[in-house]
N, C-alpha and C positions, 0 to 999 in steps of 0.2 A: 504494500500500500504506500503510495506516495502522495503526500499532501504538499502542494506548491501554491504559489501566488496565483497562477493561471488556471488552477483546477486540481481535482483529485483523481488519481488513477488507482483502481483496485483490480488486481489480477489474481488468478488462481488456476490450479491445474485441472479442477473439475467443478461440477455444480455445488457439491457440498462444501468444498473449500471456499468457493465464492460466497456462499451463504454465511459461513463463519467469519469471513473477512468483513462482510457487510455488517454483521452483528457487532463486530469489534469496532467498526467505524461509527456506528450509531452510539456505542458506548462512550465515544469521545465527545459527543455532543451534549451540551448542557443548555437545553432550551427553557428550563424552568426559570432562569434568572431574567432573561429578556428575549425579545423576538429576533435579535441579531446574534448570530453565532460566528465566532472568530477562532480559527485554529492556527497554531503555529506550523511553519513548514517543517516537515519531518518525513523520513522514509522508514517504514517498518517492515522488517523481514520476519516472517513467521512460518512455523511448520508444526503440525501436530506431533507430539512425542510418540504416540502410538498410532497404528493403522485404523483404529476403531475409536468410537466415542461411546461412552456408556454413562450410566447413572449409578452412583453407589447405593447399595441397598443393605441396611443393617438388619439381618434376620434375628439378631439377639436383642433388639430394642423392644422392650415391652410397652414403653410409653408411646412409641410411634404408631402402634396399631390401634390405639384408643381414640 
């Protein structure tokens, strides 16, 4: 992801990578404070540590199931 003065460029190897990059980009935005959003110029290189994404599930948690 490259954020520059003339625009933002988001690239990914596949559709799921693009989805997660866009979610990361949206996380940089803080629209609650004002209607104008300003981002600093930055280049972000990212890659998933594992080939899959999952959700942790604690089977021993008794409070979670109530």
